[in-house]
N, C-alpha and C positions, 0 to 999 in steps of 0.2 A: 357441170359440177366441178368444183375446185378442190375436192377432197385430196387429190393427188398432185396438185399444182407444183409442189416443192419436192417432188420425188423423181426417181429414174423412170417411172412408168410413162410410156408415151401417151400423149393425148389421143383419146379415141375420137376419130372424126367420121368414120364410115361404119354404118351398121347394115351390112347386106344380109341376105337370107340365111347364110351359114352362121353368122354371128347371132342372128335372132333365134335360131334353133338352139345354139349353144347356151344363150342366156336363158331361154325358156326351160331347157333341160336341167340346167344348173339350179334354177329356182325350184323346180319340182323335186329334184334330188335333195336340195337343201332343206326344204320343208320337212322331208322325212327324217333327215339327219338331226335336225334340231327339235323334231317332234312337235311342230307347230303348223298344222295343216291350214289354219285360218289366218296366218300372217299375210299381210299384203305384200305385193311385189316391191313397192317403194320401201316399206319398213324393213323387209328382208335385206335388200341391197344396201340400204343406209347403214344398217347394223353391221353387215358383213364388211363393207368397205371401210367403215370406221375402225373395225377390229384390225383390218389389214394395214391401215395407213402408218402405224408405228413399227411395222416389221423392219428389221435391219436391212434385208435385201431390197426393200423398196427404196431405200435412201443411199446405201453404200454399195458400190460395185464389188463383184467378186475379186479375188486376188489378182487374177490376170486380166481383169477388166474386159472380158469377152462376153459375158452374159448379163443381160438386163431382163427384168421381169416384163411380161406382156399382160395385156388384158386377158388373153386366152389362158395364160398360166394361172392367173388368179381364179379362173373359172373351172379349174380341175377339182374334182371331188376330193381327191387325196389332199390337196392344198387346203380346201375348206375344213376338212377334218383336223388337220394340223393347226389351223388358225383357231378352231373351236377348242381344241385341247391345249392351246397355248404352248406348243412345242417348238415354234420358231423363235429365234432370238429377236429381242426388241432393240430399238435404238436406245442408247443410254444417254 
C-alpha cells in the first residue's frame, strides 16, 4: 500500500505474530470506538490510515529530529482516539 509513501513512516515489510496480534487487537478496539461492529477489516484500516496520512507528525520531524512515527505508534488506541477526534495538527 502506498498510503504513506511520501511520509516519515517506515515501510512495513515484516508482519510477525506479535504484529498480527497488535493489528487484530487494534481492529477489535477500533470497531468499538467508532461504534461499527460490522465494518470490514479493509474498510476500517483504509479509513483510519487515510485519516492519518495528513497528520503533521507523519510528514515533519519533531524539533530535535530524534522521533519518527512507527506503525506500532499508529496502532495505539489513544492515537486512534486523537485521530478520530481530530486533535492532532495537520499538514498545512
